[in-house]
N, CA, C and O atoms as CSV, one atom per row, in Angstrom:
chain,resi,resn,atom,element,x,y,z
A,1,MET,N,N,-6.391,10.069,23.968
A,1,MET,CA,C,-5.780,9.482,22.778
A,1,MET,C,C,-5.030,8.222,23.186
A,1,MET,O,O,-4.427,8.155,24.258
A,2,ILE,N,N,-5.078,7.259,22.337
A,2,ILE,CA,C,-4.421,5.976,22.591
A,2,ILE,C,C,-2.914,6.172,22.698
A,2,ILE,O,O,-2.322,6.940,21.939
A,3,ASN,N,N,-2.310,5.483,23.631
A,3,ASN,CA,C,-0.875,5.637,23.878
A,3,ASN,C,C,-0.109,4.488,23.226
A,3,ASN,O,O,0.405,3.604,23.911
A,4,LYS,N,N,-0.039,4.512,21.918
A,4,LYS,CA,C,0.717,3.522,21.144
A,4,LYS,C,C,1.674,4.270,20.229
A,4,LYS,O,O,1.387,5.383,19.790
A,5,SER,N,N,2.800,3.656,19.951
A,5,SER,CA,C,3.765,4.292,19.060
A,5,SER,C,C,3.226,4.319,17.631
A,5,SER,O,O,2.317,3.571,17.271
A,6,ALA,N,N,3.811,5.196,16.842
A,6,ALA,CA,C,3.390,5.354,15.453
A,6,ALA,C,C,3.530,4.057,14.677
A,6,ALA,O,O,2.652,3.704,13.890
A,7,HIS,N,N,4.635,3.344,14.893
A,7,HIS,CA,C,4.821,2.117,14.111
A,7,HIS,C,C,3.858,1.018,14.546
A,7,HIS,O,O,3.488,0.175,13.729
A,8,VAL,N,N,3.446,1.005,15.803
A,8,VAL,CA,C,2.452,0.022,16.256
A,8,VAL,C,C,1.092,0.340,15.651
A,8,VAL,O,O,0.388,-0.560,15.195
A,9,LEU,N,N,0.718,1.620,15.645
A,9,LEU,CA,C,-0.547,2.008,15.014
A,9,LEU,C,C,-0.544,1.642,13.532
A,9,LEU,O,O,-1.539,1.136,13.013
A,10,ALA,N,N,0.572,1.897,12.853
A,10,ALA,CA,C,0.674,1.569,11.432
A,10,ALA,C,C,0.612,0.062,11.202
A,10,ALA,O,O,0.005,-0.401,10.236
A,11,TYR,N,N,1.231,-0.687,12.078
A,11,TYR,CA,C,1.220,-2.152,11.980
A,11,TYR,C,C,-0.212,-2.682,12.069
A,11,TYR,O,O,-0.627,-3.513,11.261
A,12,ILE,N,N,-0.955,-2.196,13.052
A,12,ILE,CA,C,-2.356,-2.603,13.210
A,12,ILE,C,C,-3.180,-2.102,12.027
A,12,ILE,O,O,-3.988,-2.841,11.466
A,13,GLY,N,N,-2.968,-0.846,11.656
A,13,GLY,CA,C,-3.733,-0.266,10.548
A,13,GLY,C,C,-3.529,-0.986,9.236
A,13,GLY,O,O,-4.472,-1.161,8.465
A,14,ASP,N,N,-2.305,-1.404,8.978
A,14,ASP,CA,C,-2.012,-2.162,7.764
A,14,ASP,C,C,-2.811,-3.463,7.749
A,14,ASP,O,O,-3.360,-3.848,6.717
A,15,ALA,N,N,-2.872,-4.125,8.876
A,15,ALA,CA,C,-3.616,-5.383,8.964
A,15,ALA,C,C,-5.115,-5.160,8.773
A,15,ALA,O,O,-5.776,-5.925,8.071
A,16,VAL,N,N,-5.646,-4.118,9.393
A,16,VAL,CA,C,-7.079,-3.828,9.283
A,16,VAL,C,C,-7.434,-3.466,7.847
A,16,VAL,O,O,-8.409,-3.982,7.301
A,17,LEU,N,N,-6.654,-2.584,7.233
A,17,LEU,CA,C,-6.930,-2.189,5.850
A,17,LEU,C,C,-6.804,-3.386,4.910
A,17,LEU,O,O,-7.629,-3.554,4.012
A,18,SER,N,N,-5.797,-4.205,5.102
A,18,SER,CA,C,-5.627,-5.397,4.258
A,18,SER,C,C,-6.818,-6.335,4.383
A,18,SER,O,O,-7.283,-6.891,3.388
A,19,LEU,N,N,-7.310,-6.511,5.599
A,19,LEU,CA,C,-8.480,-7.367,5.800
A,19,LEU,C,C,-9.716,-6.768,5.129
A,19,LEU,O,O,-10.494,-7.488,4.504
A,20,GLN,N,N,-9.896,-5.461,5.257
A,20,GLN,CA,C,-11.038,-4.814,4.606
A,20,GLN,C,C,-10.978,-5.016,3.093
A,20,GLN,O,O,-11.990,-5.325,2.464
A,21,VAL,N,N,-9.816,-4.843,2.523
A,21,VAL,CA,C,-9.653,-5.000,1.074
A,21,VAL,C,C,-9.949,-6.443,0.666
A,21,VAL,O,O,-10.685,-6.682,-0.291
A,22,ARG,N,N,-9.384,-7.389,1.382
A,22,ARG,CA,C,-9.593,-8.799,1.036
A,22,ARG,C,C,-11.057,-9.189,1.154
A,22,ARG,O,O,-11.595,-9.873,0.283
A,23,GLU,N,N,-11.692,-8.759,2.215
A,23,GLU,CA,C,-13.115,-9.056,2.406
A,23,GLU,C,C,-13.944,-8.426,1.289
A,23,GLU,O,O,-14.862,-9.055,0.762
A,24,TYR,N,N,-13.625,-7.205,0.935
A,24,TYR,CA,C,-14.327,-6.503,-0.130
A,24,TYR,C,C,-14.215,-7.248,-1.458
A,24,TYR,O,O,-15.212,-7.445,-2.153
A,25,LEU,N,N,-13.001,-7.657,-1.804
A,25,LEU,CA,C,-12.780,-8.346,-3.080
A,25,LEU,C,C,-13.489,-9.697,-3.126
A,25,LEU,O,O,-14.090,-10.052,-4.141
A,26,VAL,N,N,-13.420,-10.437,-2.046
A,26,VAL,CA,C,-14.100,-11.736,-1.986
A,26,VAL,C,C,-15.614,-11.539,-2.081
A,26,VAL,O,O,-16.292,-12.284,-2.788
A,27,ASN,N,N,-16.145,-10.540,-1.372
A,27,ASN,CA,C,-17.584,-10.274,-1.426
A,27,ASN,C,C,-18.036,-9.803,-2.791
A,27,ASN,O,O,-19.217,-9.904,-3.122
A,28,LYS,N,N,-17.104,-9.286,-3.594
A,28,LYS,CA,C,-17.423,-8.886,-4.960
A,28,LYS,C,C,-17.353,-10.054,-5.938
A,28,LYS,O,O,-17.620,-9.886,-7.129
A,29,GLY,N,N,-16.999,-11.228,-5.444
A,29,GLY,CA,C,-17.038,-12.415,-6.293
A,29,GLY,C,C,-15.717,-12.838,-6.894
A,29,GLY,O,O,-15.670,-13.783,-7.682
A,30,ILE,N,N,-14.655,-12.165,-6.542
A,30,ILE,CA,C,-13.349,-12.594,-7.065
A,30,ILE,C,C,-12.916,-13.814,-6.259
A,30,ILE,O,O,-12.909,-13.787,-5.028
A,31,SER,N,N,-12.557,-14.878,-6.964
A,31,SER,CA,C,-12.181,-16.098,-6.249
A,31,SER,C,C,-10.855,-16.699,-6.717
A,31,SER,O,O,-10.298,-17.569,-6.047
A,32,LYS,N,N,-10.357,-16.246,-7.841
A,32,LYS,CA,C,-9.089,-16.783,-8.321
A,32,LYS,C,C,-7.949,-16.157,-7.522
A,32,LYS,O,O,-7.879,-14.935,-7.396
A,33,PRO,N,N,-7.054,-16.988,-6.983
A,33,PRO,CA,C,-5.982,-16.489,-6.112
A,33,PRO,C,C,-5.129,-15.381,-6.732
A,33,PRO,O,O,-4.835,-14.387,-6.069
A,34,GLN,N,N,-4.733,-15.539,-7.981
A,34,GLN,CA,C,-3.883,-14.523,-8.600
A,34,GLN,C,C,-4.620,-13.202,-8.771
A,34,GLN,O,O,-4.048,-12.132,-8.562
A,35,ARG,N,N,-5.873,-13.279,-9.146
A,35,ARG,CA,C,-6.678,-12.045,-9.311
A,35,ARG,C,C,-6.887,-11.365,-7.966
A,35,ARG,O,O,-6.823,-10.139,-7.874
A,36,LEU,N,N,-7.137,-12.152,-6.919
A,36,LEU,CA,C,-7.270,-11.575,-5.576
A,36,LEU,C,C,-5.993,-10.839,-5.182
A,36,LEU,O,O,-6.035,-9.720,-4.671
A,37,LEU,N,N,-4.873,-11.482,-5.429
A,37,LEU,CA,C,-3.585,-10.875,-5.101
A,37,LEU,C,C,-3.353,-9.603,-5.905
A,37,LEU,O,O,-2.977,-8.575,-5.342
A,38,ASP,N,N,-3.572,-9.664,-7.212
A,38,ASP,CA,C,-3.351,-8.506,-8.077
A,38,ASP,C,C,-4.216,-7.316,-7.666
A,38,ASP,O,O,-3.726,-6.190,-7.586
A,39,GLU,N,N,-5.495,-7.562,-7.408
A,39,GLU,CA,C,-6.405,-6.475,-7.036
A,39,GLU,C,C,-6.086,-5.933,-5.653
A,39,GLU,O,O,-6.160,-4.724,-5.435
A,40,SER,N,N,-5.732,-6.801,-4.720
A,40,SER,CA,C,-5.441,-6.315,-3.361
A,40,SER,C,C,-4.170,-5.480,-3.342
A,40,SER,O,O,-4.084,-4.503,-2.598
A,41,ILE,N,N,-3.193,-5.847,-4.145
A,41,ILE,CA,C,-1.948,-5.074,-4.213
A,41,ILE,C,C,-2.232,-3.657,-4.707
A,41,ILE,O,O,-1.635,-2.698,-4.218
A,42,LYS,N,N,-3.129,-3.524,-5.662
A,42,LYS,CA,C,-3.477,-2.198,-6.166
A,42,LYS,C,C,-4.080,-1.330,-5.068
A,42,LYS,O,O,-3.838,-0.124,-5.018
A,43,PHE,N,N,-4.857,-1.941,-4.198
A,43,PHE,CA,C,-5.492,-1.210,-3.104
A,43,PHE,C,C,-4.497,-0.806,-2.021
A,43,PHE,O,O,-4.561,0.313,-1.510
A,44,VAL,N,N,-3.594,-1.689,-1.672
A,44,VAL,CA,C,-2.752,-1.439,-0.504
A,44,VAL,C,C,-1.307,-1.078,-0.851
A,44,VAL,O,O,-0.429,-1.184,0.005
A,45,SER,N,N,-1.049,-0.662,-2.066
A,45,SER,CA,C,0.301,-0.225,-2.398
A,45,SER,C,C,0.585,1.099,-1.693
A,45,SER,O,O,-0.325,1.888,-1.440
A,46,ALA,N,N,1.843,1.329,-1.385
A,46,ALA,CA,C,2.225,2.575,-0.721
A,46,ALA,C,C,1.846,3.791,-1.571
A,46,ALA,O,O,1.422,4.817,-1.039
A,47,VAL,N,N,1.997,3.672,-2.875
A,47,VAL,CA,C,1.679,4.792,-3.770
A,47,VAL,C,C,0.184,5.103,-3.729
A,47,VAL,O,O,-0.198,6.269,-3.627
A,48,ALA,N,N,-0.659,4.088,-3.808
A,48,ALA,CA,C,-2.108,4.307,-3.772
A,48,ALA,C,C,-2.540,4.888,-2.424
A,48,ALA,O,O,-3.360,5.805,-2.370
A,49,GLU,N,N,-1.988,4.355,-1.350
A,49,GLU,CA,C,-2.320,4.867,-0.022
A,49,GLU,C,C,-1.860,6.313,0.127
A,49,GLU,O,O,-2.575,7.136,0.700
A,50,ALA,N,N,-0.667,6.629,-0.389
A,50,ALA,CA,C,-0.133,7.987,-0.291
A,50,ALA,C,C,-1.007,8.976,-1.064
A,50,ALA,O,O,-1.304,10.063,-0.570
A,51,GLU,N,N,-1.408,8.603,-2.256
A,51,GLU,CA,C,-2.259,9.492,-3.052
A,51,GLU,C,C,-3.580,9.757,-2.343
A,51,GLU,O,O,-4.085,10.879,-2.365
A,52,PHE,N,N,-4.135,8.737,-1.722
A,52,PHE,CA,C,-5.404,8.901,-1.014
A,52,PHE,C,C,-5.255,9.847,0.173
A,52,PHE,O,O,-6.050,10.774,0.325
A,53,ILE,N,N,-4.255,9.626,1.010
A,53,ILE,CA,C,-4.128,10.455,2.213
A,53,ILE,C,C,-3.781,11.894,1.836
A,53,ILE,O,O,-4.188,12.820,2.538
A,54,LYS,N,N,-3.053,12.100,0.766
A,54,LYS,CA,C,-2.790,13.470,0.303
A,54,LYS,C,C,-4.099,14.168,-0.054
A,54,LYS,O,O,-4.308,15.333,0.286
A,55,GLU,N,N,-4.967,13.448,-0.734
A,55,GLU,CA,C,-6.276,13.997,-1.105
A,55,GLU,C,C,-7.100,14.311,0.140
A,55,GLU,O,O,-7.725,15.368,0.217
A,56,VAL,N,N,-7.107,13.415,1.102
A,56,VAL,CA,C,-7.849,13.624,2.352
A,56,VAL,C,C,-7.323,14.856,3.081
A,56,VAL,O,O,-8.103,15.659,3.592
A,57,ILE,N,N,-6.013,15.002,3.127
A,57,ILE,CA,C,-5.413,16.163,3.785
A,57,ILE,C,C,-5.763,17.440,3.030
A,57,ILE,O,O,-6.102,18.450,3.646
A,58,ASN,N,N,-5.684,17.405,1.712
A,58,ASN,CA,C,-6.037,18.586,0.904
A,58,ASN,C,C,-7.489,18.995,1.087
A,58,ASN,O,O,-7.811,20.181,1.029
A,59,GLN,N,N,-8.359,18.034,1.305
A,59,GLN,CA,C,-9.776,18.318,1.525
A,59,GLN,C,C,-10.056,18.739,2.963
A,59,GLN,O,O,-11.195,19.049,3.314
A,60,GLU,N,N,-9.023,18.749,3.785
A,60,GLU,CA,C,-9.145,19.100,5.201
A,60,GLU,C,C,-10.200,18.227,5.886
A,60,GLU,O,O,-11.048,18.718,6.630
A,61,SER,N,N,-10.123,16.925,5.615
A,61,SER,CA,C,-11.083,15.963,6.141
A,61,SER,C,C,-10.668,15.338,7.464
A,61,SER,O,O,-11.394,14.508,8.011
A,62,LEU,N,N,-9.510,15.727,7.985
A,62,LEU,CA,C,-9.026,15.153,9.240
A,62,LEU,C,C,-9.150,16.152,10.378
A,62,LEU,O,O,-9.025,17.360,10.180
A,63,THR,N,N,-9.397,15.630,11.570
A,63,THR,CA,C,-9.410,16.483,12.756
A,63,THR,C,C,-7.973,16.819,13.131
A,63,THR,O,O,-7.033,16.234,12.592
A,64,GLN,N,N,-7.803,17.750,14.045
A,64,GLN,CA,C,-6.465,18.106,14.511
A,64,GLN,C,C,-5.786,16.903,15.168
A,64,GLN,O,O,-4.587,16.692,14.989
A,65,GLN,N,N,-6.539,16.128,15.914
A,65,GLN,CA,C,-5.980,14.938,16.555
A,65,GLN,C,C,-5.542,13.918,15.511
A,65,GLN,O,O,-4.479,13.310,15.644
A,66,GLU,N,N,-6.346,13.729,14.482
A,66,GLU,CA,C,-5.993,12.801,13.414
A,66,GLU,C,C,-4.756,13.282,12.658
A,66,GLU,O,O,-3.888,12.483,12.307
A,67,LEU,N,N,-4.680,14.578,12.411
A,67,LEU,CA,C,-3.493,15.132,11.755
A,67,LEU,C,C,-2.241,14.907,12.598
A,67,LEU,O,O,-1.170,14.618,12.065
A,68,ALA,N,N,-2.379,15.040,13.907
A,68,ALA,CA,C,-1.235,14.821,14.799
A,68,ALA,C,C,-0.768,13.372,14.731
A,68,ALA,O,O,0.435,13.109,14.739
A,69,ILE,N,N,-1.697,12.440,14.665
A,69,ILE,CA,C,-1.343,11.018,14.555
A,69,ILE,C,C,-0.669,10.767,13.213
A,69,ILE,O,O,0.353,10.084,13.142
A,70,PHE,N,N,-1.243,11.320,12.153
A,70,PHE,CA,C,-0.636,11.178,10.832
A,70,PHE,C,C,0.794,11.705,10.841
A,70,PHE,O,O,1.710,11.022,10.383
A,71,ARG,N,N,0.988,12.906,11.355
A,71,ARG,CA,C,2.324,13.520,11.360
A,71,ARG,C,C,3.321,12.711,12.183
A,71,ARG,O,O,4.483,12.565,11.803
A,72,ARG,N,N,2.854,12.189,13.311
A,72,ARG,CA,C,3.741,11.382,14.157
A,72,ARG,C,C,4.235,10.162,13.386
A,72,ARG,O,O,5.414,9.814,13.455
A,73,ALA,N,N,3.335,9.515,12.653
A,73,ALA,CA,C,3.729,8.340,11.866
A,73,ALA,C,C,4.567,8.744,10.657
A,73,ALA,O,O,5.547,8.075,10.330
A,74,TYR,N,N,4.189,9.828,9.995
A,74,TYR,CA,C,4.933,10.300,8.832
A,74,TYR,C,C,6.376,10.623,9.218
A,74,TYR,O,O,7.302,10.330,8.461
A,75,ASN,N,N,6.567,11.215,10.374
A,75,ASN,CA,C,7.894,11.642,10.821
A,75,ASN,C,C,8.678,10.566,11.558
A,75,ASN,O,O,9.803,10.806,11.996
A,76,TYR,N,N,8.091,9.385,11.698
A,76,TYR,CA,C,8.772,8.274,12.370
A,76,TYR,C,C,10.082,7.959,11.637
A,76,TYR,O,O,10.125,7.933,10.407
A,77,LYS,N,N,11.132,7.724,12.399
A,77,LYS,CA,C,12.432,7.404,11.786
A,77,LYS,C,C,12.440,5.930,11.382
A,77,LYS,O,O,12.461,5.032,12.223
A,78,PHE,N,N,12.422,5.718,10.087
A,78,PHE,CA,C,12.365,4.363,9.544
A,78,PHE,C,C,13.741,3.716,9.573
A,78,PHE,O,O,14.754,4.356,9.290
A,79,HIS,N,N,13.754,2.445,9.918
A,79,HIS,CA,C,15.002,1.689,9.963
A,79,HIS,C,C,15.104,0.702,8.804
A,79,HIS,O,O,16.054,-0.076,8.713
A,80,SER,N,N,14.123,0.749,7.936
A,80,SER,CA,C,14.152,-0.114,6.761
A,80,SER,C,C,13.777,0.722,5.545
A,80,SER,O,O,13.234,1.820,5.672
A,81,LYS,N,N,14.074,0.188,4.372
A,81,LYS,CA,C,13.762,0.879,3.135
A,81,LYS,C,C,12.446,0.370,2.573
A,81,LYS,O,O,12.079,-0.792,2.748
A,82,ALA,N,N,11.748,1.266,1.898
A,82,ALA,CA,C,10.539,0.877,1.187
A,82,ALA,C,C,10.942,0.004,0.005
A,82,ALA,O,O,11.900,0.313,-0.704
A,83,LYS,N,N,10.213,-1.081,-0.205
A,83,LYS,CA,C,10.567,-2.016,-1.269
A,83,LYS,C,C,10.068,-1.575,-2.636
A,83,LYS,O,O,10.790,-1.669,-3.628
A,84,ASN,N,N,8.822,-1.091,-2.686
A,84,ASN,CA,C,8.209,-0.800,-3.980
A,84,ASN,C,C,7.719,0.636,-4.106
A,84,ASN,O,O,6.814,0.919,-4.891
A,85,ALA,N,N,8.314,1.544,-3.334
A,85,ALA,CA,C,7.873,2.933,-3.388
A,85,ALA,C,C,9.015,3.851,-2.966
A,85,ALA,O,O,9.969,3.426,-2.314
A,86,ASP,N,N,8.894,5.110,-3.352
A,86,ASP,CA,C,9.858,6.095,-2.890
A,86,ASP,C,C,9.596,6.377,-1.408
A,86,ASP,O,O,8.517,6.073,-0.899
A,87,ILE,N,N,10.560,6.945,-0.730
A,87,ILE,CA,C,10.457,7.139,0.711
A,87,ILE,C,C,9.300,8.059,1.089
A,87,ILE,O,O,8.660,7.851,2.120
A,88,ASN,N,N,9.024,9.066,0.275
A,88,ASN,CA,C,7.929,9.979,0.592
A,88,ASN,C,C,6.578,9.270,0.536
A,88,ASN,O,O,5.743,9.455,1.422
A,89,SER,N,N,6.359,8.464,-0.494
A,89,SER,CA,C,5.108,7.690,-0.576
A,89,SER,C,C,5.008,6.726,0.587
A,89,SER,O,O,3.933,6.532,1.153
A,90,TYR,N,N,6.126,6.126,0.941
A,90,TYR,CA,C,6.155,5.185,2.068
A,90,TYR,C,C,5.779,5.890,3.369
A,90,TYR,O,O,5.045,5.330,4.183
A,91,LYS,N,N,6.267,7.095,3.569
A,91,LYS,CA,C,5.961,7.851,4.782
A,91,LYS,C,C,4.480,8.251,4.816
A,91,LYS,O,O,3.838,8.167,5.863
A,92,TYR,N,N,3.948,8.680,3.683
A,92,TYR,CA,C,2.526,9.014,3.624
A,92,TYR,C,C,1.661,7.787,3.901
A,92,TYR,O,O,0.685,7.864,4.647
A,93,SER,N,N,2.020,6.666,3.302
A,93,SER,CA,C,1.216,5.452,3.513
A,93,SER,C,C,1.302,4.977,4.960
A,93,SER,O,O,0.323,4.465,5.503
A,94,THR,N,N,2.452,5.142,5.580
A,94,THR,CA,C,2.590,4.786,6.988
A,94,THR,C,C,1.696,5.672,7.842
A,94,THR,O,O,1.097,5.205,8.811
A,95,GLY,N,N,1.606,6.947,7.489
A,95,GLY,CA,C,0.707,7.853,8.202
A,95,GLY,C,C,-0.740,7.430,8.078
A,95,GLY,O,O,-1.489,7.463,9.055
A,96,LEU,N,N,-1.140,7.029,6.864
A,96,LEU,CA,C,-2.509,6.542,6.660
A,96,LEU,C,C,-2.758,5.285,7.481
A,96,LEU,O,O,-3.785,5.170,8.150
A,97,GLU,N,N,-1.836,4.356,7.431
A,97,GLU,CA,C,-2.004,3.103,8.181
A,97,GLU,C,C,-2.080,3.364,9.690
A,97,GLU,O,O,-2.814,2.680,10.403
A,98,ALA,N,N,-1.327,4.343,10.169
A,98,ALA,CA,C,-1.392,4.692,11.588
A,98,ALA,C,C,-2.783,5.217,11.945
A,98,ALA,O,O,-3.321,4.894,13.004
A,99,LEU,N,N,-3.357,6.020,11.064
A,99,LEU,CA,C,-4.727,6.486,11.302
A,99,LEU,C,C,-5.702,5.324,11.326
A,99,LEU,O,O,-6.582,5.258,12.185
A,100,TRP,N,N,-5.545,4.414,10.388
A,100,TRP,CA,C,-6.412,3.235,10.335
A,100,TRP,C,C,-6.296,2.447,11.649
A,100,TRP,O,O,-7.303,2.006,12.204
A,101,GLY,N,N,-5.076,2.276,12.134
A,101,GLY,CA,C,-4.863,1.580,13.399
A,101,GLY,C,C,-5.450,2.331,14.575
A,101,GLY,O,O,-6.028,1.725,15.477
A,102,TYR,N,N,-5.305,3.634,14.570
A,102,TYR,CA,C,-5.869,4.471,15.632
A,102,TYR,C,C,-7.383,4.328,15.680
A,102,TYR,O,O,-7.952,4.074,16.741
A,103,TRP,N,N,-8.037,4.493,14.528
A,103,TRP,CA,C,-9.497,4.376,14.498
A,103,TRP,C,C,-9.951,3.003,14.972
A,103,TRP,O,O,-10.936,2.883,15.699
A,104,TYR,N,N,-9.243,1.991,14.565
A,104,TYR,CA,C,-9.599,0.628,14.958
A,104,TYR,C,C,-9.427,0.427,16.467
A,104,TYR,O,O,-10.338,-0.054,17.141
A,105,LEU,N,N,-8.275,0.791,16.982
A,105,LEU,CA,C,-8.002,0.564,18.405
A,105,LEU,C,C,-8.842,1.450,19.318
A,105,LEU,O,O,-9.112,1.089,20.463
A,106,GLU,N,N,-9.248,2.589,18.820
A,106,GLU,CA,C,-10.098,3.499,19.604
A,106,GLU,C,C,-11.585,3.178,19.419
A,106,GLU,O,O,-12.446,3.908,19.911
A,107,ASN,N,N,-11.882,2.094,18.712
A,107,ASN,CA,C,-13.255,1.680,18.439
A,107,ASN,C,C,-14.062,2.766,17.730
A,107,ASN,O,O,-15.262,2.911,17.960
A,108,GLN,N,N,-13.402,3.512,16.883
A,108,GLN,CA,C,-14.075,4.530,16.082
A,108,GLN,C,C,-14.516,3.895,14.763
A,108,GLN,O,O,-14.073,4.276,13.679
A,109,HIS,N,N,-15.397,2.920,14.901
A,109,HIS,CA,C,-15.806,2.118,13.746
A,109,HIS,C,C,-16.568,2.932,12.699
A,109,HIS,O,O,-16.442,2.677,11.501
A,110,GLU,N,N,-17.352,3.905,13.147
A,110,GLU,CA,C,-18.081,4.735,12.194
A,110,GLU,C,C,-17.101,5.556,11.348
A,110,GLU,O,O,-17.277,5.683,10.136
A,111,ARG,N,N,-16.080,6.107,11.988
A,111,ARG,CA,C,-15.065,6.891,11.267
A,111,ARG,C,C,-14.267,5.976,10.333
A,111,ARG,O,O,-13.954,6.348,9.202
A,112,LEU,N,N,-13.949,4.800,10.811
A,112,LEU,CA,C,-13.220,3.835,10.000
A,112,LEU,C,C,-14.026,3.464,8.759
A,112,LEU,O,O,-13.477,3.402,7.659
A,113,GLU,N,N,-15.306,3.219,8.925
A,113,GLU,CA,C,-16.162,2.873,7.780
A,113,GLU,C,C,-16.311,4.053,6.824
A,113,GLU,O,O,-16.335,3.870,5.607
A,114,GLN,N,N,-16.411,5.263,7.374
A,114,GLN,CA,C,-16.500,6.452,6.540
A,114,GLN,C,C,-15.258,6.586,5.656
A,114,GLN,O,O,-15.363,6.842,4.457
A,115,MET,N,N,-14.096,6.411,6.256
A,115,MET,CA,C,-12.860,6.526,5.483
A,115,MET,C,C,-12.678,5.347,4.530
A,115,MET,O,O,-12.143,5.516,3.434
A,116,TRP,N,N,-13.110,4.174,4.931
A,116,TRP,CA,C,-13.048,3.010,4.048
A,116,TRP,C,C,-13.895,3.261,2.804
A,116,TRP,O,O,-13.461,2.965,1.691
A,117,ASP,N,N,-15.097,3.805,2.983
A,117,ASP,CA,C,-15.950,4.120,1.834
A,117,ASP,C,C,-15.283,5.145,0.924
A,117,ASP,O,O,-15.342,5.019,-0.299
A,118,LYS,N,N,-14.646,6.162,1.514
A,118,LYS,CA,C,-13.920,7.152,0.722
A,118,LYS,C,C,-12.763,6.496,-0.028
A,118,LYS,O,O,-12.495,6.808,-1.189
A,119,TYR,N,N,-12.089,5.586,0.658
A,119,TYR,CA,C,-10.931,4.928,0.062
A,119,TYR,C,C,-11.337,4.068,-1.132
A,119,TYR,O,O,-10.683,4.100,-2.174
A,120,LYS,N,N,-12.414,3.302,-0.981
A,120,LYS,CA,C,-12.899,2.481,-2.097
A,120,LYS,C,C,-13.268,3.356,-3.291
A,120,LYS,O,O,-12.902,3.052,-4.426
A,121,THR,N,N,-13.985,4.427,-3.034
A,121,THR,CA,C,-14.397,5.337,-4.104
A,121,THR,C,C,-13.177,5.958,-4.778
A,121,THR,O,O,-13.110,6.033,-6.004
A,122,PHE,N,N,-12.227,6.396,-3.982
A,122,PHE,CA,C,-11.009,6.994,-4.518
A,122,PHE,C,C,-10.274,6.009,-5.411
A,122,PHE,O,O,-9.847,6.359,-6.511
A,123,GLN,N,N,-10.128,4.785,-4.941
A,123,GLN,CA,C,-9.421,3.774,-5.719
A,123,GLN,C,C,-10.114,3.520,-7.055
A,123,GLN,O,O,-9.458,3.432,-8.092
A,124,LYS,N,N,-11.422,3.405,-7.028
A,124,LYS,CA,C,-12.152,3.122,-8.259
A,124,LYS,C,C,-12.077,4.290,-9.227
A,124,LYS,O,O,-11.920,4.085,-10.431
A,125,GLU,N,N,-12.188,5.513,-8.719
A,125,GLU,CA,C,-12.171,6.685,-9.591
A,125,GLU,C,C,-10.771,7.033,-10.082
A,125,GLU,O,O,-10.578,7.324,-11.262
A,126,LYS,N,N,-9.813,7.003,-9.194
A,126,LYS,CA,C,-8.463,7.452,-9.525
A,126,LYS,C,C,-7.664,6.383,-10.266
A,126,LYS,O,O,-6.970,6.682,-11.237
A,127,TYR,N,N,-7.763,5.164,-9.814
A,127,TYR,CA,C,-6.913,4.112,-10.363
A,127,TYR,C,C,-7.663,3.053,-11.141
A,127,TYR,O,O,-7.048,2.182,-11.756
A,128,GLU,N,N,-8.987,3.117,-11.124
A,128,GLU,CA,C,-9.805,2.148,-11.826
A,128,GLU,C,C,-9.365,0.722,-11.523
A,128,GLU,O,O,-9.196,-0.091,-12.432
A,129,THR,N,N,-9.180,0.424,-10.235
A,129,THR,CA,C,-8.675,-0.883,-9.849
A,129,THR,C,C,-9.726,-1.979,-9.950
A,129,THR,O,O,-9.387,-3.148,-10.134
A,130,ILE,N,N,-10.975,-1.619,-9.834
A,130,ILE,CA,C,-12.022,-2.630,-9.874
A,130,ILE,C,C,-12.791,-2.451,-11.179
A,130,ILE,O,O,-13.774,-1.713,-11.238
A,131,HIS,N,N,-12.341,-3.119,-12.199
A,131,HIS,CA,C,-12.881,-2.924,-13.534
A,131,HIS,C,C,-14.304,-3.470,-13.693
A,131,HIS,O,O,-15.170,-2.765,-14.210
A,132,LEU,N,N,-14.554,-4.658,-13.279
A,132,LEU,CA,C,-15.853,-5.243,-13.516
A,132,LEU,C,C,-16.734,-5.206,-12.278
A,132,LEU,O,O,-17.874,-5.669,-12.314
A,133,LEU,N,N,-16.226,-4.670,-11.203
A,133,LEU,CA,C,-16.966,-4.674,-9.957
A,133,LEU,C,C,-17.676,-3.342,-9.732
A,133,LEU,O,O,-17.064,-2.360,-9.313
A,134,GLN,N,N,-18.921,-3.327,-10.005
A,134,GLN,CA,C,-19.716,-2.122,-9.767
A,134,GLN,C,C,-20.547,-2.333,-8.515
A,134,GLN,O,O,-21.146,-3.389,-8.315
A,135,GLU,N,N,-20.571,-1.306,-7.677
A,135,GLU,CA,C,-21.393,-1.397,-6.459
A,135,GLU,C,C,-22.790,-0.941,-6.751
A,135,GLU,O,O,-23.638,-0.941,-5.859
């Protein structure tokens, strides 16, 4: 297992997920800056990320190692406050981002793509974030 702290994994994971979302939206034909921003925020909000990872955990879709990484990030002692979410949603989203960072740094690209596909589907079904974008 990669020897990085929970906050470092989350930092990397946040960047990777943000890039995936931005690339996805641009490839879907969105080009207006405000629309790109609005749609990307819906994808990467702490609340949306928290709802997704809760669903993944409920479906028992994570390995024991992945659960351990999630828990390590979830239990990380935060020194800052969440700006747009309650602390519990913030902790769940940090756990998800840590997993994203772990998969990326461990070159688990197939697992990362599998979860990205689940995440896109979840967002479209649960939050209807992509109104005119049908795959």
